[in-house]
TITOR-984847 format. One record per residue (C-alpha): chain; x, y, z; residue in three letters. Coordinates in Angstrom, 1 decimal, decimal comma. Example, Ala and Ser with C-alpha at 12.3 -4.5 7.8 and 13.67 -1.06 7.14 Angstrom:
<site><c>A</c><xx>12,3</xx><yy>-4,5</yy><zz>7,8</zz><r>ALA</r></site>
<site><c>A</c><xx>13,7</xx><yy>-1,1</yy><zz>7,1</zz><r>SER</r></site>
//
This chain:
<site><c>A</c><xx>-20,3</xx><yy>0,3</yy><zz>9,2</zz><r>MET</r></site>
<site><c>A</c><xx>-23,5</xx><yy>0,6</yy><zz>11,2</zz><r>GLN</r></site>
<site><c>A</c><xx>-23,8</xx><yy>-1,6</yy><zz>14,3</zz><r>PHE</r></site>
<site><c>A</c><xx>-27,3</xx><yy>-0,4</yy><zz>15,1</zz><r>GLY</r></site>
<site><c>A</c><xx>-28,4</xx><yy>2,0</yy><zz>17,7</zz><r>ARG</r></site>
<site><c>A</c><xx>-28,1</xx><yy>1,3</yy><zz>21,4</zz><r>HIS</r></site>
<site><c>A</c><xx>-29,8</xx><yy>2,9</yy><zz>24,5</zz><r>ILE</r></site>
<site><c>A</c><xx>-26,3</xx><yy>3,7</yy><zz>25,7</zz><r>SER</r></site>
<site><c>A</c><xx>-24,5</xx><yy>6,2</yy><zz>23,5</zz><r>GLY</r></site>
<site><c>A</c><xx>-21,3</xx><yy>5,1</yy><zz>25,2</zz><r>GLN</r></site>
<site><c>A</c><xx>-21,8</xx><yy>1,6</yy><zz>24,0</zz><r>PHE</r></site>
<site><c>A</c><xx>-21,8</xx><yy>2,9</yy><zz>20,4</zz><r>ASN</r></site>
<site><c>A</c><xx>-18,6</xx><yy>4,8</yy><zz>21,1</zz><r>VAL</r></site>
<site><c>A</c><xx>-16,9</xx><yy>1,7</yy><zz>22,6</zz><r>GLU</r></site>
<site><c>A</c><xx>-17,9</xx><yy>-0,5</yy><zz>19,7</zz><r>LEU</r></site>
<site><c>A</c><xx>-16,7</xx><yy>2,1</yy><zz>17,1</zz><r>GLU</r></site>
<site><c>A</c><xx>-13,4</xx><yy>2,5</yy><zz>19,0</zz><r>SER</r></site>
<site><c>A</c><xx>-12,8</xx><yy>-1,3</yy><zz>18,9</zz><r>ILE</r></site>
<site><c>A</c><xx>-13,6</xx><yy>-1,4</yy><zz>15,2</zz><r>ARG</r></site>
<site><c>A</c><xx>-11,1</xx><yy>1,4</yy><zz>14,6</zz><r>THR</r></site>
<site><c>A</c><xx>-8,4</xx><yy>-0,4</yy><zz>16,5</zz><r>HIS</r></site>
<site><c>A</c><xx>-9,0</xx><yy>-3,6</yy><zz>14,6</zz><r>VAL</r></site>
<site><c>A</c><xx>-8,5</xx><yy>-1,8</yy><zz>11,3</zz><r>LEU</r></site>
<site><c>A</c><xx>-5,4</xx><yy>-0,1</yy><zz>12,6</zz><r>THR</r></site>
<site><c>A</c><xx>-4,0</xx><yy>-3,5</yy><zz>13,7</zz><r>MET</r></site>
<site><c>A</c><xx>-4,9</xx><yy>-4,9</yy><zz>10,3</zz><r>GLY</r></site>
<site><c>A</c><xx>-3,1</xx><yy>-2,0</yy><zz>8,5</zz><r>GLY</r></site>
<site><c>A</c><xx>0,0</xx><yy>-2,7</yy><zz>10,6</zz><r>LEU</r></site>
<site><c>A</c><xx>-0,1</xx><yy>-6,4</yy><zz>9,9</zz><r>VAL</r></site>
<site><c>A</c><xx>-0,4</xx><yy>-5,7</yy><zz>6,2</zz><r>GLU</r></site>
<site><c>A</c><xx>2,6</xx><yy>-3,3</yy><zz>6,4</zz><r>GLN</r></site>
<site><c>A</c><xx>4,6</xx><yy>-5,9</yy><zz>8,3</zz><r>GLN</r></site>
<site><c>A</c><xx>3,9</xx><yy>-8,6</yy><zz>5,7</zz><r>LEU</r></site>
<site><c>A</c><xx>4,7</xx><yy>-6,3</yy><zz>2,9</zz><r>SER</r></site>
<site><c>A</c><xx>8,0</xx><yy>-5,2</yy><zz>4,5</zz><r>PHE</r></site>
<site><c>A</c><xx>8,9</xx><yy>-8,8</yy><zz>5,2</zz><r>ALA</r></site>
<site><c>A</c><xx>8,4</xx><yy>-9,8</yy><zz>1,6</zz><r>MET</r></site>
<site><c>A</c><xx>10,5</xx><yy>-6,7</yy><zz>0,4</zz><r>GLN</r></site>
<site><c>A</c><xx>13,3</xx><yy>-7,7</yy><zz>2,8</zz><r>ALA</r></site>
<site><c>A</c><xx>13,3</xx><yy>-11,2</yy><zz>1,5</zz><r>LEU</r></site>
<site><c>A</c><xx>13,3</xx><yy>-10,2</yy><zz>-2,1</zz><r>HIS</r></site>
<site><c>A</c><xx>15,7</xx><yy>-7,3</yy><zz>-1,9</zz><r>LYS</r></site>
<site><c>A</c><xx>18,1</xx><yy>-8,7</yy><zz>0,7</zz><r>ASP</r></site>
<site><c>A</c><xx>17,3</xx><yy>-5,7</yy><zz>2,9</zz><r>ASP</r></site>
<site><c>A</c><xx>18,5</xx><yy>-6,8</yy><zz>6,4</zz><r>ILE</r></site>
<site><c>A</c><xx>17,7</xx><yy>-3,5</yy><zz>8,0</zz><r>ASP</r></site>
<site><c>A</c><xx>14,1</xx><yy>-3,7</yy><zz>6,9</zz><r>LEU</r></site>
<site><c>A</c><xx>13,9</xx><yy>-7,3</yy><zz>8,0</zz><r>ALA</r></site>
<site><c>A</c><xx>15,2</xx><yy>-6,3</yy><zz>11,5</zz><r>LYS</r></site>
<site><c>A</c><xx>12,6</xx><yy>-3,6</yy><zz>11,7</zz><r>LYS</r></site>
<site><c>A</c><xx>9,8</xx><yy>-6,1</yy><zz>11,0</zz><r>VAL</r></site>
<site><c>A</c><xx>11,1</xx><yy>-8,4</yy><zz>13,8</zz><r>VAL</r></site>
<site><c>A</c><xx>11,4</xx><yy>-5,4</yy><zz>16,2</zz><r>ARG</r></site>
<site><c>A</c><xx>7,9</xx><yy>-4,2</yy><zz>15,4</zz><r>ASP</r></site>
<site><c>A</c><xx>6,2</xx><yy>-7,5</yy><zz>15,9</zz><r>ASP</r></site>
<site><c>A</c><xx>5,6</xx><yy>-6,6</yy><zz>19,6</zz><r>HIS</r></site>
<site><c>A</c><xx>3,3</xx><yy>-3,8</yy><zz>18,4</zz><r>LYS</r></site>
<site><c>A</c><xx>1,0</xx><yy>-6,3</yy><zz>16,7</zz><r>VAL</r></site>
<site><c>A</c><xx>1,0</xx><yy>-8,5</yy><zz>19,8</zz><r>ASN</r></site>
<site><c>A</c><xx>0,2</xx><yy>-5,5</yy><zz>22,1</zz><r>SER</r></site>
<site><c>A</c><xx>-2,7</xx><yy>-4,4</yy><zz>19,9</zz><r>MET</r></site>
<site><c>A</c><xx>-4,2</xx><yy>-7,9</yy><zz>20,0</zz><r>GLU</r></site>
<site><c>A</c><xx>-4,0</xx><yy>-7,9</yy><zz>23,8</zz><r>VAL</r></site>
<site><c>A</c><xx>-5,5</xx><yy>-4,4</yy><zz>24,1</zz><r>SER</r></site>
<site><c>A</c><xx>-8,4</xx><yy>-5,2</yy><zz>21,7</zz><r>ILE</r></site>
<site><c>A</c><xx>-9,1</xx><yy>-8,5</yy><zz>23,4</zz><r>ASP</r></site>
<site><c>A</c><xx>-9,3</xx><yy>-6,7</yy><zz>26,8</zz><r>GLU</r></site>
<site><c>A</c><xx>-11,6</xx><yy>-4,1</yy><zz>25,4</zz><r>ALA</r></site>
<site><c>A</c><xx>-13,9</xx><yy>-6,8</yy><zz>24,1</zz><r>CYS</r></site>
<site><c>A</c><xx>-13,9</xx><yy>-8,6</yy><zz>27,5</zz><r>THR</r></site>
<site><c>A</c><xx>-14,8</xx><yy>-5,3</yy><zz>29,3</zz><r>ARG</r></site>
<site><c>A</c><xx>-17,8</xx><yy>-4,8</yy><zz>26,9</zz><r>ILE</r></site>
<site><c>A</c><xx>-19,1</xx><yy>-8,3</yy><zz>27,5</zz><r>ILE</r></site>
<site><c>A</c><xx>-18,8</xx><yy>-7,8</yy><zz>31,3</zz><r>ALA</r></site>
<site><c>A</c><xx>-20,2</xx><yy>-4,3</yy><zz>31,4</zz><r>LYS</r></site>
<site><c>A</c><xx>-22,8</xx><yy>-4,1</yy><zz>28,6</zz><r>ARG</r></site>
<site><c>A</c><xx>-24,4</xx><yy>-7,5</yy><zz>28,5</zz><r>GLN</r></site>
<site><c>A</c><xx>-24,5</xx><yy>-7,3</yy><zz>24,6</zz><r>PRO</r></site>
<site><c>A</c><xx>-27,5</xx><yy>-8,6</yy><zz>22,7</zz><r>THR</r></site>
<site><c>A</c><xx>-27,1</xx><yy>-11,5</yy><zz>20,3</zz><r>ALA</r></site>
<site><c>A</c><xx>-25,9</xx><yy>-9,5</yy><zz>17,3</zz><r>LYS</r></site>
<site><c>A</c><xx>-23,6</xx><yy>-7,4</yy><zz>19,3</zz><r>ASP</r></site>
<site><c>A</c><xx>-22,1</xx><yy>-10,5</yy><zz>20,9</zz><r>LEU</r></site>
<site><c>A</c><xx>-21,6</xx><yy>-12,0</yy><zz>17,4</zz><r>ARG</r></site>
<site><c>A</c><xx>-19,7</xx><yy>-8,8</yy><zz>16,5</zz><r>LEU</r></site>
<site><c>A</c><xx>-17,5</xx><yy>-9,0</yy><zz>19,5</zz><r>ILE</r></site>
<site><c>A</c><xx>-16,8</xx><yy>-12,7</yy><zz>18,9</zz><r>MET</r></site>
<site><c>A</c><xx>-16,0</xx><yy>-12,0</yy><zz>15,3</zz><r>ALA</r></site>
<site><c>A</c><xx>-13,5</xx><yy>-9,3</yy><zz>16,4</zz><r>ILE</r></site>
<site><c>A</c><xx>-11,8</xx><yy>-11,5</yy><zz>18,9</zz><r>ILE</r></site>
<site><c>A</c><xx>-11,3</xx><yy>-14,2</yy><zz>16,3</zz><r>LYS</r></site>
<site><c>A</c><xx>-10,2</xx><yy>-11,7</yy><zz>13,7</zz><r>THR</r></site>
<site><c>A</c><xx>-7,5</xx><yy>-10,2</yy><zz>15,8</zz><r>ILE</r></site>
<site><c>A</c><xx>-6,2</xx><yy>-13,7</yy><zz>16,6</zz><r>THR</r></site>
<site><c>A</c><xx>-5,8</xx><yy>-14,4</yy><zz>12,9</zz><r>ASP</r></site>
<site><c>A</c><xx>-4,2</xx><yy>-11,0</yy><zz>12,3</zz><r>LEU</r></site>
<site><c>A</c><xx>-1,7</xx><yy>-11,7</yy><zz>15,1</zz><r>GLU</r></site>
<site><c>A</c><xx>-0,8</xx><yy>-15,0</yy><zz>13,5</zz><r>ARG</r></site>
<site><c>A</c><xx>-0,3</xx><yy>-13,3</yy><zz>10,1</zz><r>ILE</r></site>
<site><c>A</c><xx>2,0</xx><yy>-10,8</yy><zz>12,0</zz><r>GLY</r></site>
<site><c>A</c><xx>4,0</xx><yy>-13,8</yy><zz>13,3</zz><r>ASP</r></site>
<site><c>A</c><xx>4,4</xx><yy>-15,0</yy><zz>9,7</zz><r>VAL</r></site>
<site><c>A</c><xx>5,8</xx><yy>-11,7</yy><zz>8,7</zz><r>ALA</r></site>
<site><c>A</c><xx>8,2</xx><yy>-11,8</yy><zz>11,6</zz><r>SER</r></site>
<site><c>A</c><xx>9,4</xx><yy>-15,3</yy><zz>10,8</zz><r>LYS</r></site>
<site><c>A</c><xx>9,8</xx><yy>-14,5</yy><zz>7,1</zz><r>ILE</r></site>
<site><c>A</c><xx>11,9</xx><yy>-11,5</yy><zz>8,1</zz><r>ALA</r></site>
<site><c>A</c><xx>14,0</xx><yy>-13,8</yy><zz>10,4</zz><r>THR</r></site>
<site><c>A</c><xx>14,6</xx><yy>-16,1</yy><zz>7,4</zz><r>VAL</r></site>
<site><c>A</c><xx>15,7</xx><yy>-13,1</yy><zz>5,4</zz><r>ALA</r></site>
<site><c>A</c><xx>18,2</xx><yy>-12,2</yy><zz>8,0</zz><r>ILE</r></site>
<site><c>A</c><xx>19,5</xx><yy>-15,8</yy><zz>8,6</zz><r>GLU</r></site>
<site><c>A</c><xx>19,7</xx><yy>-16,9</yy><zz>5,0</zz><r>SER</r></site>
<site><c>A</c><xx>21,2</xx><yy>-13,7</yy><zz>3,6</zz><r>SER</r></site>
<site><c>A</c><xx>24,8</xx><yy>-14,9</yy><zz>3,4</zz><r>PRO</r></site>
<site><c>A</c><xx>23,7</xx><yy>-18,0</yy><zz>1,4</zz><r>LEU</r></site>
<site><c>A</c><xx>20,9</xx><yy>-16,4</yy><zz>-0,5</zz><r>LYS</r></site>
<site><c>A</c><xx>20,2</xx><yy>-17,4</yy><zz>-4,1</zz><r>ASP</r></site>
<site><c>A</c><xx>18,0</xx><yy>-14,8</yy><zz>-5,7</zz><r>GLN</r></site>
<site><c>A</c><xx>16,5</xx><yy>-17,3</yy><zz>-8,0</zz><r>THR</r></site>
<site><c>A</c><xx>14,8</xx><yy>-19,0</yy><zz>-5,0</zz><r>PHE</r></site>
<site><c>A</c><xx>13,6</xx><yy>-15,7</yy><zz>-3,5</zz><r>GLN</r></site>
<site><c>A</c><xx>12,2</xx><yy>-14,3</yy><zz>-6,7</zz><r>ILE</r></site>
<site><c>A</c><xx>10,0</xx><yy>-17,4</yy><zz>-7,0</zz><r>SER</r></site>
<site><c>A</c><xx>8,1</xx><yy>-16,3</yy><zz>-3,9</zz><r>LEU</r></site>
<site><c>A</c><xx>7,3</xx><yy>-12,8</yy><zz>-5,2</zz><r>GLU</r></site>
<site><c>A</c><xx>4,1</xx><yy>-13,6</yy><zz>-7,0</zz><r>PRO</r></site>
<site><c>A</c><xx>2,9</xx><yy>-15,7</yy><zz>-4,0</zz><r>LEU</r></site>
<site><c>A</c><xx>3,7</xx><yy>-12,8</yy><zz>-1,6</zz><r>GLY</r></site>
<site><c>A</c><xx>1,9</xx><yy>-10,3</yy><zz>-3,8</zz><r>ARG</r></site>
<site><c>A</c><xx>-1,3</xx><yy>-12,4</yy><zz>-3,9</zz><r>GLN</r></site>
<site><c>A</c><xx>-1,3</xx><yy>-12,9</yy><zz>-0,1</zz><r>ALA</r></site>
<site><c>A</c><xx>-0,9</xx><yy>-9,2</yy><zz>0,6</zz><r>ILE</r></site>
<site><c>A</c><xx>-3,6</xx><yy>-8,4</yy><zz>-1,9</zz><r>ALA</r></site>
<site><c>A</c><xx>-5,9</xx><yy>-10,9</yy><zz>-0,3</zz><r>MET</r></site>
<site><c>A</c><xx>-5,2</xx><yy>-9,5</yy><zz>3,2</zz><r>LEU</r></site>
<site><c>A</c><xx>-5,9</xx><yy>-6,0</yy><zz>2,0</zz><r>HIS</r></site>
<site><c>A</c><xx>-9,2</xx><yy>-7,0</yy><zz>0,4</zz><r>GLN</r></site>
<site><c>A</c><xx>-10,4</xx><yy>-8,9</yy><zz>3,5</zz><r>VAL</r></site>
<site><c>A</c><xx>-9,6</xx><yy>-5,9</yy><zz>5,7</zz><r>LEU</r></site>
<site><c>A</c><xx>-11,7</xx><yy>-3,7</yy><zz>3,4</zz><r>ASP</r></site>
<site><c>A</c><xx>-14,5</xx><yy>-6,2</yy><zz>3,6</zz><r>ALA</r></site>
<site><c>A</c><xx>-14,2</xx><yy>-6,2</yy><zz>7,4</zz><r>PHE</r></site>
<site><c>A</c><xx>-14,3</xx><yy>-2,4</yy><zz>7,5</zz><r>ALA</r></site>
<site><c>A</c><xx>-17,7</xx><yy>-2,4</yy><zz>5,7</zz><r>ARG</r></site>
<site><c>A</c><xx>-18,9</xx><yy>-5,8</yy><zz>7,0</zz><r>MET</r></site>
<site><c>A</c><xx>-19,6</xx><yy>-6,6</yy><zz>3,3</zz><r>ASP</r></site>
<site><c>A</c><xx>-20,6</xx><yy>-10,3</yy><zz>3,0</zz><r>VAL</r></site>
<site><c>A</c><xx>-20,5</xx><yy>-10,2</yy><zz>-0,8</zz><r>ASP</r></site>
<site><c>A</c><xx>-16,9</xx><yy>-8,9</yy><zz>-0,7</zz><r>ALA</r></site>
<site><c>A</c><xx>-16,0</xx><yy>-11,5</yy><zz>1,9</zz><r>ALA</r></site>
<site><c>A</c><xx>-17,3</xx><yy>-14,3</yy><zz>-0,3</zz><r>ALA</r></site>
<site><c>A</c><xx>-15,3</xx><yy>-12,9</yy><zz>-3,2</zz><r>SER</r></site>
<site><c>A</c><xx>-12,1</xx><yy>-12,8</yy><zz>-1,1</zz><r>VAL</r></site>
<site><c>A</c><xx>-12,8</xx><yy>-16,3</yy><zz>0,1</zz><r>TYR</r></site>
<site><c>A</c><xx>-12,5</xx><yy>-17,7</yy><zz>-3,4</zz><r>LYS</r></site>
<site><c>A</c><xx>-9,1</xx><yy>-16,0</yy><zz>-4,0</zz><r>LEU</r></site>
<site><c>A</c><xx>-7,5</xx><yy>-18,7</yy><zz>-1,8</zz><r>ASP</r></site>
<site><c>A</c><xx>-7,8</xx><yy>-21,2</yy><zz>-4,7</zz><r>ASP</r></site>
<site><c>A</c><xx>-5,5</xx><yy>-19,0</yy><zz>-6,8</zz><r>LYS</r></site>
<site><c>A</c><xx>-3,1</xx><yy>-18,6</yy><zz>-3,9</zz><r>LEU</r></site>
<site><c>A</c><xx>-3,0</xx><yy>-22,3</yy><zz>-3,4</zz><r>ASP</r></site>
<site><c>A</c><xx>-2,3</xx><yy>-22,9</yy><zz>-7,1</zz><r>ALA</r></site>
<site><c>A</c><xx>0,6</xx><yy>-20,4</yy><zz>-7,0</zz><r>GLU</r></site>
<site><c>A</c><xx>2,0</xx><yy>-22,1</yy><zz>-3,9</zz><r>TYR</r></site>
<site><c>A</c><xx>1,9</xx><yy>-25,5</yy><zz>-5,5</zz><r>GLU</r></site>
<site><c>A</c><xx>3,8</xx><yy>-24,1</yy><zz>-8,6</zz><r>ALA</r></site>
<site><c>A</c><xx>6,4</xx><yy>-22,7</yy><zz>-6,3</zz><r>VAL</r></site>
<site><c>A</c><xx>6,9</xx><yy>-26,0</yy><zz>-4,5</zz><r>ILE</r></site>
<site><c>A</c><xx>7,3</xx><yy>-27,8</yy><zz>-7,8</zz><r>ARG</r></site>
<site><c>A</c><xx>9,9</xx><yy>-25,3</yy><zz>-8,9</zz><r>GLN</r></site>
<site><c>A</c><xx>11,8</xx><yy>-25,6</yy><zz>-5,7</zz><r>LEU</r></site>
<site><c>A</c><xx>11,7</xx><yy>-29,4</yy><zz>-5,8</zz><r>MET</r></site>
<site><c>A</c><xx>13,3</xx><yy>-29,2</yy><zz>-9,3</zz><r>THR</r></site>
<site><c>A</c><xx>16,1</xx><yy>-27,0</yy><zz>-7,9</zz><r>TYR</r></site>
<site><c>A</c><xx>16,8</xx><yy>-29,5</yy><zz>-5,2</zz><r>MET</r></site>
<site><c>A</c><xx>17,0</xx><yy>-32,4</yy><zz>-7,6</zz><r>MET</r></site>
<site><c>A</c><xx>19,4</xx><yy>-30,5</yy><zz>-9,8</zz><r>GLU</r></site>
<site><c>A</c><xx>21,6</xx><yy>-29,3</yy><zz>-7,0</zz><r>ASP</r></site>
<site><c>A</c><xx>21,4</xx><yy>-31,3</yy><zz>-3,8</zz><r>PRO</r></site>
<site><c>A</c><xx>23,8</xx><yy>-28,8</yy><zz>-2,1</zz><r>LYS</r></site>
<site><c>A</c><xx>21,1</xx><yy>-26,2</yy><zz>-2,3</zz><r>SER</r></site>
<site><c>A</c><xx>18,7</xx><yy>-28,3</yy><zz>-0,2</zz><r>ILE</r></site>
<site><c>A</c><xx>19,2</xx><yy>-26,5</yy><zz>3,2</zz><r>PRO</r></site>
<site><c>A</c><xx>18,6</xx><yy>-23,0</yy><zz>1,7</zz><r>ASN</r></site>
<site><c>A</c><xx>15,6</xx><yy>-24,3</yy><zz>-0,4</zz><r>ILE</r></site>
<site><c>A</c><xx>14,0</xx><yy>-25,8</yy><zz>2,7</zz><r>ILE</r></site>
<site><c>A</c><xx>14,0</xx><yy>-22,3</yy><zz>4,3</zz><r>GLN</r></site>
<site><c>A</c><xx>12,4</xx><yy>-20,9</yy><zz>1,2</zz><r>VAL</r></site>
<site><c>A</c><xx>9,8</xx><yy>-23,8</yy><zz>1,2</zz><r>MET</r></site>
<site><c>A</c><xx>9,0</xx><yy>-22,9</yy><zz>4,8</zz><r>TRP</r></site>
<site><c>A</c><xx>8,5</xx><yy>-19,3</yy><zz>3,8</zz><r>SER</r></site>
<site><c>A</c><xx>6,2</xx><yy>-20,3</yy><zz>0,9</zz><r>ALA</r></site>
<site><c>A</c><xx>4,1</xx><yy>-22,4</yy><zz>3,2</zz><r>ARG</r></site>
<site><c>A</c><xx>3,8</xx><yy>-19,6</yy><zz>5,7</zz><r>ALA</r></site>
<site><c>A</c><xx>2,7</xx><yy>-17,2</yy><zz>3,0</zz><r>ILE</r></site>
<site><c>A</c><xx>0,1</xx><yy>-19,8</yy><zz>1,8</zz><r>GLU</r></site>
<site><c>A</c><xx>-1,2</xx><yy>-19,9</yy><zz>5,3</zz><r>ARG</r></site>
<site><c>A</c><xx>-2,0</xx><yy>-16,2</yy><zz>5,2</zz><r>VAL</r></site>
<site><c>A</c><xx>-4,6</xx><yy>-17,0</yy><zz>2,6</zz><r>GLY</r></site>
<site><c>A</c><xx>-6,2</xx><yy>-19,5</yy><zz>5,1</zz><r>ASP</r></site>
<site><c>A</c><xx>-6,2</xx><yy>-16,8</yy><zz>7,8</zz><r>ARG</r></site>
<site><c>A</c><xx>-7,9</xx><yy>-14,4</yy><zz>5,4</zz><r>CYS</r></site>
<site><c>A</c><xx>-10,6</xx><yy>-17,1</yy><zz>4,6</zz><r>GLN</r></site>
<site><c>A</c><xx>-11,2</xx><yy>-17,3</yy><zz>8,4</zz><r>ASN</r></site>
<site><c>A</c><xx>-11,8</xx><yy>-13,6</yy><zz>8,6</zz><r>ILE</r></site>
<site><c>A</c><xx>-14,3</xx><yy>-13,9</yy><zz>5,7</zz><r>CYS</r></site>
<site><c>A</c><xx>-16,2</xx><yy>-16,5</yy><zz>7,7</zz><r>GLU</r></site>
<site><c>A</c><xx>-16,3</xx><yy>-14,2</yy><zz>10,7</zz><r>TYR</r></site>
<site><c>A</c><xx>-17,8</xx><yy>-11,4</yy><zz>8,6</zz><r>ILE</r></site>
<site><c>A</c><xx>-20,5</xx><yy>-13,7</yy><zz>7,3</zz><r>ILE</r></site>
<site><c>A</c><xx>-21,1</xx><yy>-15,0</yy><zz>10,8</zz><r>TYR</r></site>
<site><c>A</c><xx>-21,7</xx><yy>-11,5</yy><zz>12,1</zz><r>PHE</r></site>
<site><c>A</c><xx>-24,0</xx><yy>-10,3</yy><zz>9,3</zz><r>VAL</r></site>
<site><c>A</c><xx>-25,9</xx><yy>-13,5</yy><zz>8,6</zz><r>LYS</r></site>
<site><c>A</c><xx>-25,7</xx><yy>-15,2</yy><zz>12,0</zz><r>GLY</r></site>
<site><c>A</c><xx>-24,5</xx><yy>-18,4</yy><zz>10,3</zz><r>LYS</r></site>
<site><c>A</c><xx>-21,4</xx><yy>-20,4</yy><zz>11,1</zz><r>ASP</r></site>
<site><c>A</c><xx>-20,0</xx><yy>-21,2</yy><zz>7,6</zz><r>VAL</r></site>
<site><c>A</c><xx>-16,9</xx><yy>-23,0</yy><zz>8,6</zz><r>ARG</r></site>
<site><c>A</c><xx>-16,3</xx><yy>-26,1</yy><zz>6,6</zz><r>HIS</r></site>
<site><c>A</c><xx>-19,2</xx><yy>-25,4</yy><zz>4,3</zz><r>LEU</r></site>
<site><c>A</c><xx>-17,0</xx><yy>-24,6</yy><zz>1,2</zz><r>GLY</r></site>
<site><c>A</c><xx>-17,5</xx><yy>-21,9</yy><zz>-1,5</zz><r>GLU</r></site>
<site><c>A</c><xx>-20,7</xx><yy>-23,3</yy><zz>-3,1</zz><r>GLN</r></site>
<site><c>A</c><xx>-22,5</xx><yy>-23,5</yy><zz>0,2</zz><r>SER</r></site>
<site><c>A</c><xx>-21,4</xx><yy>-19,9</yy><zz>1,1</zz><r>ILE</r></site>
<site><c>A</c><xx>-22,7</xx><yy>-18,7</yy><zz>-2,3</zz><r>ASP</r></site>
<site><c>A</c><xx>-26,0</xx><yy>-20,5</yy><zz>-1,7</zz><r>ASP</r></site>
<site><c>A</c><xx>-26,3</xx><yy>-18,8</yy><zz>1,7</zz><r>LEU</r></site>
<site><c>A</c><xx>-25,8</xx><yy>-15,4</yy><zz>0,3</zz><r>LEU</r></site>
<site><c>A</c><xx>-28,3</xx><yy>-15,7</yy><zz>-2,5</zz><r>LYS</r></site>
//
């Protein structure tokens, strides 16, 4: 990804370093979410505990990147486009950290619900989890290249994730009606499903930040059609 040339070569080095750290953080968050879903589906308590333990790494990376961005703003007095990049990065790492929180909480659910686990409920989340992880992977790739077309494509994937989420909720509601004793465990699964669905919303946010950096347009709340019109 090219940020443009600056009079200060050190400025270029600093921007590239921050970009690299964001992608490293994104890779860790993707791994955390993948491990959390594996732990939930396979009843792997050791893996779930690892996800919970490693959450601090995500948090530390967010703080470190945020501090680096603050230093650049203070030292370099960035131009408009550079400032858009820095703001996009700050917002992106916030969403990544929150996805990391989702992974940690899903892992916690895997640990706490293990003695009562009904695999039927857990398996129903597998397609939803796969879609969320794929969406996260693709938006990180779009961020790495600051590719607005790829970002627009990823943005649309949230509709498919939402549809899968609604199907899961309908399935779980049926289970509850058939067996009221299962309600406490199903509520935990419902919470996990909702958390996974929110990953899609976080990915959409990152798509918006990419478009904001490249196009200089705030596309929040515009919707898919308006974004497509902007990119034509």
